C-alpha positions as CSV (number, residue, x, y, z in Angstrom):
1,M,14.9,21.6,-25.4
2,G,15.2,19.6,-22.3
3,K,14.7,15.9,-21.9
4,R,12.0,14.1,-20.1
5,I,12.4,14.2,-16.3
6,T,12.3,10.9,-14.4
7,Q,8.5,11.1,-13.6
8,Q,7.7,11.7,-17.3
9,A,9.9,8.9,-18.5
10,R,8.4,6.5,-16.0
11,G,4.9,7.4,-17.0
12,K,5.6,7.0,-20.7
13,G,7.4,3.7,-20.3
14,S,10.5,2.5,-22.1
15,L,13.2,-0.2,-21.9
16,T,14.6,1.5,-18.9
17,F,11.3,2.4,-17.2
18,R,9.1,-0.6,-17.3
19,V,7.1,-2.8,-15.0
20,R,7.1,-6.5,-15.5
21,R,3.5,-7.7,-15.8
22,R,4.1,-10.9,-13.9
23,A,5.1,-8.9,-10.8
24,Y,1.4,-7.7,-10.6
25,R,-0.4,-10.8,-11.7
26,Y,-2.2,-11.1,-8.3
27,K,-5.0,-8.7,-7.5
28,I,-5.8,-8.2,-3.8
29,G,-9.4,-8.1,-2.7
30,Y,-12.2,-9.5,-0.6
31,S,-15.1,-11.8,-1.5
32,K,-18.5,-10.4,-2.3
33,L,-20.1,-8.2,0.3
34,E,-22.9,-10.8,1.0
35,S,-20.4,-13.7,1.4
36,E,-20.2,-15.1,4.9
37,G,-19.4,-18.3,6.7
38,K,-16.4,-20.7,6.8
39,A,-13.6,-20.3,4.3
40,K,-10.4,-22.1,3.7
41,I,-6.8,-20.9,3.0
42,V,-5.9,-23.2,0.1
43,S,-2.4,-21.8,-0.7
44,L,0.2,-19.2,0.3
45,L,1.7,-17.3,-2.6
46,N,4.8,-15.2,-3.3
47,S,4.5,-12.1,-5.5
48,A,7.4,-10.0,-6.6
49,G,5.2,-6.9,-6.7
50,H,4.1,-7.2,-3.0
51,S,6.1,-6.8,0.1
52,A,4.1,-9.5,2.0
53,P,3.2,-13.1,1.1
54,L,-0.3,-13.6,-0.2
55,M,-2.9,-16.2,0.7
56,K,-5.6,-17.6,-1.6
57,V,-8.9,-18.1,0.2
58,V,-11.9,-20.1,-1.1
59,I,-15.4,-19.8,0.2
60,G,-18.0,-21.8,-1.7
61,N,-17.5,-21.3,-5.4
62,E,-15.7,-18.0,-4.9
63,S,-12.0,-17.4,-4.3
64,F,-10.0,-14.3,-3.6
65,I,-6.4,-13.3,-2.8
66,S,-5.5,-11.3,0.4
67,P,-2.2,-10.5,2.2
68,A,-1.2,-13.4,4.4
69,I,-1.6,-12.9,8.2
70,R,1.2,-13.8,10.5
71,G,0.7,-17.3,11.8
72,V,-1.7,-18.7,9.2
73,Y,-1.0,-21.9,7.2
74,E,-2.3,-23.8,4.2
75,G,-5.5,-25.7,4.9
76,Q,-6.5,-23.4,7.8
77,E,-10.2,-22.6,8.2
78,I,-11.1,-18.9,8.8
79,E,-14.5,-17.2,9.3
80,I,-15.9,-14.4,7.2
81,K,-18.3,-11.8,8.6
82,G,-18.7,-13.7,11.9
83,K,-18.1,-12.6,15.5
84,N,-15.1,-14.7,16.5
85,I,-12.1,-12.5,16.9
86,K,-9.3,-14.8,15.8
87,E,-6.2,-14.1,13.7
88,G,-7.0,-14.6,10.0
89,N,-10.7,-14.1,10.3
90,I,-12.4,-11.4,8.2
91,L,-14.9,-9.4,10.2
92,Q,-16.9,-6.2,9.9
93,L,-15.4,-3.4,11.9
94,K,-18.6,-3.1,14.1
95,E,-18.0,-6.7,15.3
96,V,-14.3,-5.9,16.4
97,S,-13.7,-5.0,20.0
98,P,-11.5,-2.0,20.9
99,G,-7.8,-2.9,21.3
100,T,-7.8,-5.5,18.5
101,R,-5.2,-5.4,15.8
102,V,-6.6,-5.3,12.2
103,C,-5.2,-5.0,8.7
104,N,-6.3,-4.8,5.1
105,I,-9.1,-2.4,6.1
106,E,-11.8,-1.3,3.7
107,K,-12.6,2.4,3.3
108,V,-15.9,1.7,1.6
109,P,-17.8,-1.5,2.3
110,G,-17.4,-4.0,-0.6
111,K,-14.6,-2.1,-2.4
112,G,-11.7,-4.1,-0.9
113,G,-9.0,-3.2,1.6
114,V,-7.0,0.0,1.1
115,F,-5.4,0.6,4.6
116,M,-2.6,-1.4,6.2
117,R,-1.6,-3.8,3.4
118,T,2.2,-3.8,3.5
119,A,4.3,-6.4,5.3
120,G,4.2,-6.1,9.1
121,S,1.6,-3.4,9.2
122,S,-1.6,-3.2,11.3
123,A,-3.9,-0.7,13.0
124,M,-5.7,-0.8,16.3
125,V,-9.5,-0.3,16.9
126,T,-9.9,2.4,19.6
127,E,-13.6,3.2,19.6
128,N,-16.6,1.3,18.4
129,D,-20.3,2.4,18.7
130,G,-21.6,0.0,16.1
131,K,-22.0,2.5,13.3
132,I,-18.8,4.4,13.3
133,V,-15.5,2.8,14.2
134,E,-12.3,4.8,15.0
135,I,-9.0,3.2,13.9
136,N,-5.6,4.3,15.2
137,I,-3.2,4.0,12.2
138,N,-0.3,5.4,14.2
139,N,0.3,7.6,17.2
140,R,-0.5,10.7,15.2
141,R,-3.3,9.7,12.9
142,K,-6.8,8.4,13.6
143,I,-9.6,7.8,11.1
144,K,-13.3,7.0,11.4
145,L,-14.8,4.4,9.2
146,N,-18.2,2.8,8.5
147,G,-18.9,-0.1,10.8
148,D,-19.9,-2.3,7.8
149,A,-16.4,-2.1,6.3
150,R,-14.4,-5.3,6.6
151,A,-11.0,-5.9,8.0
152,T,-8.7,-8.9,8.7
153,I,-7.8,-9.7,12.3
154,G,-4.1,-9.8,13.0
155,V,-0.8,-8.4,11.6
156,I,0.3,-8.9,8.0
157,A,3.2,-11.4,7.7
158,G,6.7,-10.5,6.5
159,D,7.5,-7.9,9.1
160,G,11.1,-9.1,9.3
161,R,11.9,-8.6,5.7
162,K,14.0,-5.4,6.3
163,I,16.1,-6.9,9.0
164,K,18.2,-9.0,6.6
165,P,20.8,-6.9,4.7
166,F,21.0,-6.9,0.9
167,V,24.8,-7.4,1.1
168,K,25.2,-7.1,-2.7
169,A,24.1,-4.4,-5.0
170,G,22.7,-7.0,-7.4
171,K,20.1,-8.0,-4.8
172,K,18.8,-4.5,-4.6
173,H,18.9,-4.2,-8.4
174,H,16.6,-7.2,-8.8
175,L,14.3,-5.9,-6.1
176,M,13.9,-2.6,-7.9
177,L,13.5,-4.3,-11.2
178,S,10.5,-6.2,-10.0
179,K,8.9,-3.0,-8.9
180,G,9.7,-1.2,-12.2
181,R,11.9,1.4,-10.5
182,K,15.2,2.9,-11.9
183,W,18.0,2.4,-9.4
184,H,20.1,4.2,-8.2
185,R,18.0,7.3,-7.6
186,T,19.8,10.5,-8.6
187,S,19.1,13.7,-6.7
188,P,17.5,16.4,-9.0
189,I,20.1,19.0,-8.2
190,K,22.9,16.7,-9.3
191,T,21.4,16.4,-12.8
192,N,22.0,18.7,-15.8
193,S,19.8,21.7,-16.3
194,V,18.2,20.1,-19.4
195,D,17.1,17.0,-17.4
196,H,15.3,18.6,-14.5
197,P,14.0,22.1,-13.4
198,F,16.4,21.8,-10.4
199,G,19.3,20.8,-12.5
200,S,22.8,22.4,-12.3
201,G,22.1,24.3,-9.1
202,R,25.2,26.5,-9.3
203,G,26.7,26.0,-5.8
204,K,23.7,23.9,-4.7
205,R,21.5,27.0,-4.3
206,I,18.2,25.3,-5.3
207,K,15.9,27.3,-7.5
208,S,12.6,27.7,-5.8
209,K,9.8,26.4,-8.0
210,I,6.0,26.1,-7.4
211,A,4.3,23.8,-9.9
212,Q,1.0,24.9,-11.4
213,R,-2.1,23.4,-9.8
214,N,-3.3,21.9,-13.0
215,A,0.2,20.7,-14.1
216,S,0.4,17.1,-15.3
217,P,1.9,14.5,-12.9
218,G,5.2,14.5,-14.7
219,Q,5.6,18.3,-14.2
220,K,4.7,18.5,-10.5
221,V,8.1,19.0,-9.0
222,G,9.2,21.2,-6.1
223,H,6.7,22.9,-3.8
224,I,2.9,22.1,-4.0
225,R,1.0,25.2,-4.9
226,P,-0.8,26.5,-1.8
227,S,-4.6,26.7,-1.9
228,R,-4.4,30.3,-0.5
229,T,-1.8,32.8,0.6
230,G,-1.7,35.7,3.1
231,R,-2.9,36.0,6.6
232,R,-6.1,34.3,7.4
233,K,-8.8,36.8,8.5
């Protein structure tokens, strides 16, 4: 009987595969959908579980945490759901003019940002007719979103984090430890046959495998089962 493969061991959790809770003690979100007006950045935070620094914003009696925008500072006043296109402000997409860089973009109004949340990331507004707004995520992908969805003007801070080399293996070890990852990563074909469906390999001829469509996440390895086969008629 084979052992648990890496995906299964990570999902079960153990002394080797674990996530430190303090690395995810900050929850990113936006204020309530009806909140609008002047807000203040009260502090900038560091989180081991996020690639970018975070900022704590207070508006009235409400506070929330969002990825910090490049160039913001503690004590800065920003505007929520206004019309002033300025870095750090949180606007509805229908109020953002084409050519503007935005980040932490909502998919559903009021549900919080889901697009462009990592360090140095941003997207560009390309078309805006008031109801539907087209966002250019990269040169190959464009998405259309509800104009009432919110986004933050600017580029997320921390874009130079990959420039500095790790130098020592210990630095990389502590980074992966904060993310709950096992490091180094071993290629499946280099493992024993009891540890992975691709194990052993006999001359590195990888065994083709298509996981079942209803397989559990820990068993989905190899090719994804196609929705249909054969020539389309």
